[in-house]
N, C-alpha and C positions, 0 to 999 in steps of 0.2 A: 489528655485526660478523657476518660470515657464520659460522654454526656448522656445522662439518663433523665427521664421525666416520669412522673407518676400520674397516670390518667385517673379520671373519676369514673367509676363504673355506674352507668345509669340503667335503670330498669326499663324494659319495653315489653310490649305484649307479643308473645311468641305466636307465629303463624304455623299451626300444626297441620301437616299433610297426612297424618296417620288416619287409618280408617276408624270409624266410630261404631261400636257394637253396643247392643242393649242386653244387660244381664239383670234379671230380677227387677225389671222396671227402671233400671238406672243406666245412664250412658257412660261408656268407658272408651278411651283411646286404646287401640290394640297396637302396641309398640314392639317392634322387633329389636332386640338388644344388639347393639353394635360394640366393637372393641373399644375399651376405655370408658364405656358408660358405667356409672355407678348409681346407687340409690340416691346419693346426694345430688348428682347432676340431673337425674330425672325429676327430683323434687323441685329443683330450681327452674328447670325448663318448663315444666307444666304448672308451676305455681301451686303444688299440692304437697302436703306434709308427707314425710317418709312413712309415718304411721299409717296414713290413709292408703298409701301404695301397698304396704305390707298387708293391710286388712283386705285389700281387693285381690290379693294373690296368695291366700292361705299362709300368710306370714313369711313368704319367701324363704322357707327353711333351708333350701339348698343354695341360697344366694342368687345372683344374676349370672346367667350363662349366655355366651355369644349365640346369636340366632334364635334364642328363646323368645317367645311372645309373652309380654306382661301387660296387664290391664291398668290404665291410669284413669282414675275418676275424672269425669268432665264436670267441673264446678261451674255453677251459674254465677253471674256477677254478684248477686246478693250474698251467696255463700262465700265467695272470695273476699268480699268486704268484711264479713264477720271474722273470717280466718285472719285477715290482715290486722284487724283491730285487736284480736286476741294475741297475736304475735307481738304487736307493738306494746301492748300492756305488759306482757312477760318481759320484753326487752327493757322497758322503763324500770320495772321492778328490779331486774338484774343489775342495771347500771346505777341504781339509786345508792348513794353512799360511797361510791368508788372515789378514791382520791384522785387529784389532778395528775399525779405521777402515773398511776395505773391506767388512767384514761389515755394519757399520752402514749403508753405502750400499745394499747389497742389501736389507736389511730395510726401508729407507725408500723403496724403489722409485724411486730417483733416477737420472737419466741420468749417465753418466760425464762429468765436467767436466775441464778441463785439469789434469794432474798428479794425477788421481784424488782431488782435495781434496773433503772432505765439507763443504758450506757450512753449518756451524753458525751460527745467527744471532749477530751480534757485539754488537748494541746493544739488542735487544728493541724496535727501532723499529717503529712501526705503519706498514705500507705500505698505501696506499689505491689500489685498482685499479678502473678502469672498464672495462666490456666492452660494446661496442655492435655488434650484428650484426643482419642482416635475417632474423630468425626467422619473420616473417610469421605471428605467432600467431593473428591473426584468421582466417587461412585454414585453421587446423587444427580438428579436432573435439575441442575441449578437454573437453567433457563426458565423452566416452568415455575420453579420456586420464586424467582424474581417477579413473575407475573401474578403471584399470589394464588396459584392453583395448587394449594397445599393439600386439599382434600383428595385429589387424584394421585398424589405422589405415593409411591410404594416404598416406604423407608423401612429397612430391616430393623427388627426389634433391638439388635445389638447396637445399632447406630442411634436409634431413637432414644435409648437410655442416656447416652452422653449428651444429646441435644437437650433433653429434659433437664439434666443436671446443670448444664450451662444456663438454661433459662431460669432455673431456680436461683442460681447465683446472681443473675442480673436483677431478679426481683428483690433479693436481699440488698443489693447495692442501691436500688431505688429507695428502700426503707432507710438505709444508713445515710444516704445523701440528704434526705429530708430532715434528718437530725443534725446535719451540719458536717458530716464526715467528708474528707477529701480522699478520693481513691482513684488511682490509675489502674486500669485493667488491660493486660496484654494476653490475648487468647490465640492459641495456635493449634493446628491439626497435625499430629505426628504420624497419623496413619498406622499407629501401633508398630512403627518401624524404627529401629535404633539408628539407621543411617539418616533418616529424616530428622530425628530428635537431635542427633549430633550437630546438624547444621543450625537447628533452632537455638541450642545452648550457646552458640557462638555470637548470638545477637547481643549488642551492647546493653540494651535496656534490661536484660535479664540479670546483669551483674549487680544492679542496684535494687533488686527485689527485696521486699520484706517477707513475702509469702509466695510459695508455689503450690498450686493445687493440681494434682496429677503428676505424671502420666499414669497409665493403667497396666499395660503389658509389663510382665515381670522383668524382662531384660531392660525395658525402658525405665522402669522404676529404679533398678540398680544403677543405671547410668546417671539418671537425674539426681538420685540421692547422693551420689559421689560428688556431683557438681555443687549441690546445695551445701554439703558438709564443708567443702573447701571455701565457700563464700559465706558461711554462717547464716544461711537462709533456711527458715522453717519450711518444711515440705509436707504436704498432706497426701497420703496414699488413700484415696476415697473408697476404693472397692476391693483391693487386694486382701486376701485372708492369709497370705503366706507370712508366717511368724519370723522368718529369717530376715525380712527386709529391715527390721528395726535393730538388728544386731550391730552394736558398735557405731551407731549413728544417732546422737542425742538430738539432732534437728529433724528427724523423721517422725511423722505422726501416722499411725495405722488406725483407720476408723472402723473397718469391718471387724467385729469381734471374732476371735479365734474359736475353733470348735470347742475347746475346753470351757470357754466362757458360757457357751450354750448349755453344756452338760452341768456346769456348776450352778447355773441359774435354776434348773429344774430340781437339782438335788437340794439346794438350800431352801427353795420354796417348799418342798415336801417336808423337810426337817422342821421348818417353822410352822407349817399348817397342820401337820399330823404327828405331833410328839407322842411317843410311846406306842405307835401303831406297828403293824406287821409289814416290814419292808422286804420286797422281793425284786431282785435285779436279774434281767434275762438277756442273754446274748445268743444270736442265731447264726451269725457268720463272722468272718475274720474282723471286719470293720466294726460291727456292732459289739463284738466281744471286747475289742479295745475300749470302746465307749463304756461298756458295762463295767470293765475293770476299773476305769477312772472313777465312775460313780461310786463303785464299791469302796474304793480307797478313800473317797471323801466321807462316806458313811462311817467307815472304820476309824478315820481320823477324829470323828466326833463321838466315838465309842457307842455307835448306834447299831444294835443287833440287826443283821440282815441275812437273807438267803440268796445265794447266787445259783442260777440255773443255766447250764450250758445245754442248749436244745438243738435238735435237728429239724429244720423247717419242713423237710420232706416227710417227716413222721409225726403228723399233727396229733393223732390220737394219743400216742405215747407222751407227747409233749404236754397235752392238756391234762392227762392223768397225773403226770409228775407235778405239774403246776397246782392242780387241785389238792394234792396231798400236803401242800405247804400253806393252804389257806386257813384262816381263822374266822369263826362266825361272830365272835364277840367284839370285834374291832374292825377298823378300816384296813383293808389290804392295799398297801401303796405299792404299785407295780411300775417299775422302770423298764421300758422296752425301747432302747435307743438304736433302733434299726430303721433303714429306709427301704427294706424289702417289702414292697407294696403288697405282693401276693400273700406273704406270711402275715403281715400286719392285719390285712383284711380278714383272713380266716381266723386268726387268733382272737381278734376283737369280737368276731361273731360267736366264738366259743365262750369268751368271757361274758358276753351279754347274756347268754343262756344261764350262766352261773350266777348272774347278778340277782336272781330271785332269792338266792340263799346267802349271798355274801355281799359285803359293801366294798366298793372299789374306788380307787383314785389312780388313774392311769396317766403316766408321764411319757410323752413320745417325742417326736422330732418335728421341726418346723415344716418339713415337706409334707407331713400328713394332711395338712389343710388343703393340699392340691389333689388328694386322692379321691377321685369320683366314685371309686369302688366301695368306699366306706359309707355305710348308712348313717345319716345324721342322728338317728335315734341312738346309735352306738356311741357316738361322740358325747351326746348328752347323758345317756344312762350310765356310762362308765366314768363320768367326771374327768374327761380327758383334758389335760393341760399340755401345752407345747411351748417351747422357748421361741422368741421372735425378737429380732432387732427392730422390725417395722411394726408399729402399734396403730390401732384404729382410734383416733381421737378427734373425729370430725365435729364434736359438739363444742369445742373450745372456741371462744370469740377471737382468740389470737389466730387460730387456723382459718377461721371464716374470713377474716380480713386479708390474710395472705392469699387465699384462694380467689377472692374478688380481684385483687391486684393482678394476680397471675392470669386469670381468665381475660381480664380487660386488655392485657398486654399481648397475650399469645393466642387468644381465642380457643383455648382448650383447657381442660382441667389438669392440674399438676399431678404427676405420677409420684411414686415413692422416691424416684431419683431426683425429681424436682425439689421435693421437700428436703432431701439430703443436701443438695446443692445450696439451698437457702440456708439451712442450719449452719453448715460448715463455714460458708462465707461470712455469715453474720457473727458467729461466735469468735472466729479467729481474727477477723479484721478489727472488731471492737476491742479484742484483747491486745492485739499488737499496737493499735493506736495509742493505748494507755501505757505502752512500753512494758507490758507484762512479760516476765520471764516465764515461758511455758514449761520450763524445767523445774519450777519450784511450786510450793503449795498455794501460791496465789492463783494457780490454774489447775494443778493436779489434785486428784482425790476429791473433787467437787462434782456433784451431780448437775450436769448442764441439761436443762429440759428444752428440747427442740420441738419441732412441729409434730412429727409422727414417730420420732424416736428420741431416746435419751442418750447421754454420753457421760462416761466416767473414765477420765484419762489417768493412766497409771504408768509408772516407770519401774522396771525390774531392777535397774542399777543405774549408777551415775553415767555409765558409758552407753547404755541402751537408749533406743528411741522411746517414743510414747505410744501406748496402745489403748484403745477404747475397750473396756470390758463390760459395758452396760448392756444387759440383755433383759428384755421384759418377758412376762408370762401371759399367754392367751389361754382362755378357757371358754367352754361352751355354757352359756346361761340363756335360758329361754330360747334355745335352739339358735343362738347367735354367738359368734366368736367375739369376745370382748377382752380388753386388757384388765388384768387383775393386779399387776405389780407396777405401781406408778413411781 
């Protein structure tokens, strides 16, 4: 059995080596942003509110960027005392009136599940979980790792993602263990190689599994899913977006939403938010034209009038003139631009922004747009841009706060989106299986499961098919910040 323990996170005074500068008579730490640093981590490290950091840096409209220098207010002891008292007063007010059940959920760092139910184990059943991921341990400097020299290790991002996922899963098991769950965890490194996986699947302990998480490589997924189907073991494919993997395998769960789930999310959000408005769908290349055709089919299916524009991205002037001819001044022009052509998106948004003086817009795009440094944040804000996203920004929740404290205390770094996903999937599926829940019926399906940084809605297409998650949220720009609008 995997033995886990939950440490207690204690606060301490940070020793800052950053240079101190004076601006307008006030002292600030000049901090060079490092990889994985967030506004949240800076706030915790320097004991300053996120709002104070934003105010000192013109609102951080472009977010935090690697190697950029930001200024952190240097608070005197008296100021820190006042801030702490204000924070404690707000916390007392927030916790006032909470039931013992909800308080237990916060203490145990669990995600909010349907109806806020706290999943106390029902039968003390031993749940056996296998985890197979491509850690590529042979490629890492394990000697230095054992000495604790983690800060100097150069771990590729592709490997780090799986390590983060695993650490998130361990944090979830800590939480479940505190509630009385009994779990055996068997973790393996398949190196993304089917020959290695074949040997792993011969191990005796895997035959008695209740749940297998992973692998990731498509060929490995197919091999492992065949093994799980033959043993009636539920298997989670945590990262694959390939829709074929769930065909004819009722025991396979695909977590990453398919492309059409993202397109459906923006379409139905627009239909709900802008009834009776002017809908325009634009395609600029083969892939985006397929996306546009799917969006148009959804609009047609709801009998919503819309205009489809097939444009040539190399002829921007003609494209903009054709687009302008279909705009209306007396309503919101809802524009779908489902393309990842960064150059075209940037130029077209620039043209749209100039037109926004005379027309009202709501622009729906793709998740990748948030990574485009070429797009002015004013355009995101001024055009009411919304994009679909599986990963949501919900740092304000006390549930997430407690999970972060536990994770940081155990692994000495902040959880990434992969760590949050590892936590969610382990927690949700282990607690469900412990209760002998049939994942193929409505005790589990068609229910919105609310995780840490993403939500889940598991659906089956047929009795023979596997289970897929179709829950995708919507992010929009408000006050020059990207926020979740669809909970």
